[in-house]
Backbone bond lengths (Angstrom), bond angles and torsions (degrees), N, CA, C in turn:
res aa  C-N    CA-C-N  psi(-1)  N-CA   C-N-CA  omega(-1)  CA-C   N-CA-C  phi
1 M - - - 1.435 - - 1.525 108.44 -
2 I 1.333 116.59 139.72 1.465 120.54 179.34 1.530 108.48 -61.62
3 E 1.318 115.28 129.67 1.467 120.69 -178.09 1.519 113.18 -120.81
4 L 1.346 117.92 -28.72 1.456 118.61 -172.19 1.523 111.70 -150.22
5 V 1.331 115.20 137.07 1.457 123.24 167.41 1.525 105.39 -118.18
6 S 1.317 116.49 119.98 1.465 120.98 -179.15 1.519 110.24 -80.87
7 A 1.316 116.53 111.18 1.461 120.85 177.56 1.531 110.84 -66.64
8 A 1.330 116.23 -28.71 1.467 120.43 -179.66 1.529 111.42 -70.64
9 R 1.323 117.90 -33.54 1.467 121.55 -177.93 1.527 113.37 -93.84
10 C 1.316 116.71 -30.95 1.462 122.27 -173.52 1.527 111.23 -59.65
11 I 1.339 115.60 137.91 1.468 121.20 178.63 1.533 111.28 -109.13
12 G 1.330 116.91 6.39 1.462 121.31 176.25 1.519 114.35 68.40
13 C 1.318 117.84 31.90 1.472 120.71 -177.51 1.525 113.09 -79.62
14 D 1.320 117.46 -15.05 1.464 124.48 179.38 1.521 115.22 67.35
15 K 1.330 118.26 13.50 1.468 119.04 178.23 1.516 110.98 -61.45
16 C 1.328 117.52 -40.34 1.465 120.52 179.78 1.526 110.91 -62.90
17 V 1.322 115.93 -39.78 1.463 121.19 179.56 1.521 110.08 -63.85
18 K 1.326 116.37 -42.95 1.472 121.34 -176.41 1.518 113.52 -70.99
19 V 1.344 118.30 -35.31 1.465 119.74 -175.43 1.526 113.43 -88.89
20 C 1.313 119.14 -12.21 1.462 121.30 -177.04 1.533 110.03 -68.13
21 P 1.331 116.74 117.67 1.466 119.20 -177.71 1.526 114.28 -72.93
22 T 1.323 117.90 -13.91 1.467 120.18 -177.96 1.526 113.14 -117.80
23 D 1.328 117.80 13.65 1.462 122.25 173.63 1.529 112.55 56.23
24 V 1.326 115.75 50.92 1.465 122.05 -177.48 1.531 112.32 -73.73
25 F 1.329 117.06 -30.62 1.468 121.25 -172.16 1.524 113.36 -98.39
26 D 1.322 114.92 151.19 1.464 123.75 165.64 1.517 105.94 -121.16
27 R 1.314 116.83 150.08 1.462 120.65 176.57 1.528 107.87 -79.07
28 G 1.315 116.07 125.13 1.459 121.08 179.85 1.523 111.19 -76.14
29 P 1.303 117.62 166.13 1.470 121.48 -178.78 1.533 112.67 -62.22
30 D 1.323 116.95 -23.77 1.463 121.06 179.35 1.530 111.98 -95.11
31 G 1.347 117.21 4.70 1.456 121.14 179.83 1.515 113.96 91.75
32 I 1.310 116.84 -8.95 1.463 121.50 179.28 1.526 108.55 -85.35
33 P 1.337 118.29 128.81 1.464 119.86 179.47 1.531 111.92 -61.53
34 L 1.303 115.20 140.76 1.461 122.42 176.86 1.519 108.88 -107.80
35 I 1.309 116.49 142.20 1.464 121.04 174.84 1.523 105.63 -79.64
36 A 1.333 116.22 98.50 1.458 121.35 -173.37 1.524 113.36 -94.90
37 R 1.325 116.59 -30.26 1.455 120.97 -176.65 1.530 109.76 -135.23
38 Q 1.327 115.31 63.43 1.461 121.12 -176.01 1.524 111.65 -56.56
39 E 1.314 116.84 -36.40 1.463 120.25 -178.28 1.534 112.58 -63.90
40 D 1.334 117.67 -16.19 1.465 121.68 177.95 1.532 112.80 -88.80
41 C 1.336 117.09 -7.57 1.460 121.08 -178.99 1.525 110.10 -62.97
42 Q 1.334 115.94 132.53 1.461 121.72 179.47 1.527 112.48 -99.66
43 T 1.324 117.30 6.09 1.461 122.72 -178.99 1.531 110.58 55.23
44 C 1.337 115.68 43.06 1.469 120.40 -179.74 1.532 111.78 -86.55
45 F 1.322 117.52 -13.82 1.460 124.87 177.77 1.537 113.49 69.50
46 Q 1.329 118.80 8.32 1.459 120.01 -179.02 1.527 111.87 -63.82
47 C 1.312 117.35 -37.95 1.468 119.62 179.55 1.526 110.25 -63.58
48 E 1.323 116.14 -47.43 1.471 120.20 -178.93 1.527 110.90 -65.97
49 A 1.318 117.17 -40.90 1.468 121.45 -178.97 1.519 111.81 -63.97
50 N 1.312 117.33 -33.38 1.464 121.00 -175.79 1.519 114.63 -95.08
51 C 1.315 118.47 -3.03 1.465 121.35 179.29 1.528 109.73 -75.57
52 P 1.331 117.92 115.65 1.461 120.23 -175.47 1.527 114.99 -71.71
53 V 1.334 117.30 -10.83 1.463 119.80 -177.23 1.528 113.33 -122.23
54 D 1.321 117.23 16.18 1.475 122.18 178.15 1.522 111.98 51.69
55 A 1.334 115.71 50.27 1.461 120.80 -177.58 1.525 113.51 -97.95
56 L 1.331 117.47 3.55 1.461 120.11 -175.51 1.524 111.57 -120.10
57 F 1.319 114.50 151.49 1.456 119.90 171.06 1.516 108.46 -129.59
58 V 1.334 115.48 119.88 1.455 122.55 173.52 1.525 106.21 -109.06
59 A 1.321 116.19 117.96 1.467 120.66 177.37 1.525 108.35 -76.39
60 P 1.311 117.60 145.49 1.468 120.18 -177.24 1.529 113.05 -78.89
61 Y 1.310 116.14 44.60 1.458 122.36 179.69 1.519 109.00 -127.16
62 T 1.305 117.62 156.21 1.455 120.85 -178.96 1.524 112.60 -101.10
63 H 1.320 116.77 15.32 1.452 121.66 176.74 1.529 108.61 -143.63
64 P 1.328 118.15 153.86 1.473 120.27 -179.78 1.521 112.20 -59.94
65 R 1.328 116.37 153.32 1.464 122.87 -178.45 1.532 110.58 -113.35
66 P 1.330 119.63 59.83 1.471 120.25 -176.57 1.516 113.59 -64.00
67 A 1.328 117.53 -28.87 1.453 120.03 -178.29 1.523 112.53 -81.03
68 D 1.325 117.24 -6.88 1.467 121.68 -177.46 1.532 109.24 -108.60
69 P 1.331 117.55 93.42 1.463 119.88 -176.51 1.527 113.37 -64.18
70 V 1.324 118.74 -19.46 1.460 121.30 -177.93 1.523 111.21 -62.95
71 V 1.325 118.28 -35.81 1.467 120.33 -177.80 1.527 112.46 -72.31
72 H 1.314 116.98 -7.74 1.461 121.82 177.45 1.530 111.99 -112.83
73 D 1.314 117.40 1.48 1.464 122.96 -178.34 1.525 108.98 -98.86
74 E 1.323 115.78 99.12 1.463 120.88 -175.81 1.523 112.66 -59.41
75 T 1.308 117.83 -40.14 1.463 121.26 -179.95 1.525 110.93 -63.21
76 A 1.329 116.62 -44.05 1.471 120.42 179.04 1.522 111.15 -66.29
77 L 1.338 117.28 -41.59 1.467 120.66 179.49 1.525 110.82 -64.03
78 A 1.322 116.64 -43.70 1.471 120.61 179.12 1.523 110.21 -65.05
79 G 1.325 117.00 -43.12 1.464 121.10 179.60 1.514 113.07 -62.52
80 A 1.323 116.03 -32.24 1.464 121.08 179.47 1.529 112.06 -87.61
81 G 1.335 116.33 -0.80 1.467 119.99 -179.71 1.515 113.29 72.76
82 L 1.332 117.32 25.34 1.460 120.54 -176.10 1.524 114.51 -93.44
83 L 1.333 118.61 -20.26 1.465 119.01 175.89 1.529 107.79 -67.74
84 G 1.323 116.38 119.43 1.456 120.03 -178.63 1.514 114.18 74.38
85 S 1.326 118.33 16.43 1.466 120.29 -174.92 1.526 112.87 -66.36
86 Y 1.320 117.95 -31.46 1.470 119.08 177.47 1.524 109.61 -66.49
87 R 1.304 116.35 -43.24 1.468 121.80 177.91 1.529 110.34 -58.60
88 E 1.312 116.24 -40.75 1.464 120.05 177.81 1.528 110.85 -66.22
89 Q 1.328 117.05 -42.75 1.466 120.61 -178.83 1.524 112.61 -61.39
90 I 1.326 116.77 -34.88 1.466 118.63 -179.98 1.524 111.82 -87.90
91 G 1.332 116.28 -2.45 1.457 120.69 174.33 1.510 115.11 82.06
92 W 1.342 117.61 20.33 1.460 120.72 178.09 1.511 109.03 -90.22
93 G 1.306 116.46 137.65 1.452 121.46 177.36 1.518 111.70 118.71
94 H 1.301 115.32 158.86 1.458 122.60 -177.42 1.529 111.30 -56.63
95 G 1.317 115.74 129.48 1.453 121.39 175.74 1.521 114.88 80.29
96 R 1.325 117.31 8.05 1.463 120.79 -179.13 1.529 109.76 -109.01
97 T 1.318 116.02 152.03 1.456 121.31 179.69 1.525 109.23 -101.84
98 P 1.337 117.60 121.32 1.464 120.12 179.77 1.529 111.78 -58.06
99 G 1.320 116.19 148.70 1.457 122.23 -178.00 1.515 112.99 -55.49
100 A 1.326 118.18 -38.47 1.462 121.04 -179.76 1.524 110.98 -63.37
101 A 1.320 117.36 -37.15 1.466 120.83 178.89 1.518 110.91 -71.01
102 R 1.332 117.42 -33.80 1.463 120.68 177.58 1.520 111.09 -70.37
103 A 1.328 117.60 -30.26 1.467 121.72 -176.80 1.524 112.77 -66.05
104 V 1.311 118.01 -24.48 1.464 120.61 179.98 1.516 111.15 -100.55
105 G 1.314 116.24 20.82 1.460 121.55 -179.86 1.521 112.43 -72.03
106 P 1.320 117.69 -167.02 1.454 123.77 -173.95 1.534 114.24 -57.57
107 A 1.297 118.45 -30.03 1.472 120.23 -178.28 1.524 111.55 -63.76
108 F 1.328 116.56 -22.61 1.458 120.69 -177.19 1.525 111.69 -107.76
109 G 1.300 117.80 5.91 1.460 120.65 -177.99 1.516 111.08 81.06
110 P 1.322 116.75 -172.60 1.451 119.20 -178.30 1.510 111.80 -66.04
111 S 1.307 115.07 147.55 1.444 120.23 178.94 1.519 110.35 -68.65
112 P 1.345 118.53 132.97 1.454 120.10 178.44 1.519 111.85 -66.33
113 I 1.301 116.97 -19.51 1.469 120.62 -179.95 1.519 110.47 -73.22
114 T 1.314 117.40 -37.02 1.470 120.29 -176.43 1.515 112.66 -97.44
115 S 1.309 118.88 -6.44 1.461 121.58 -177.12 1.517 111.80 -81.12
């Protein structure tokens, strides 16, 4: 479930707003998306995956985590490498290797495409 939008990192591109299938976000007065309908979040990770600056944190739960202050602590999330961590895991973003490219790595032998 979407838990945090980092105002410090966000560039106001609205990609998260556009890709959200359940219209969870509203555009804030400063251009930073606001989590307006958290209960509608489907934990699909599309917002986090499409954020070009890793400004979002989607917790891998299907319900809000109000009792867990860590998911709302931007400094702790950044320090733990969790802001944009889904995007990193799938290999999206500058300097990252997409998951499909990693799948044909040495563990699987030479790629049939390049052989």
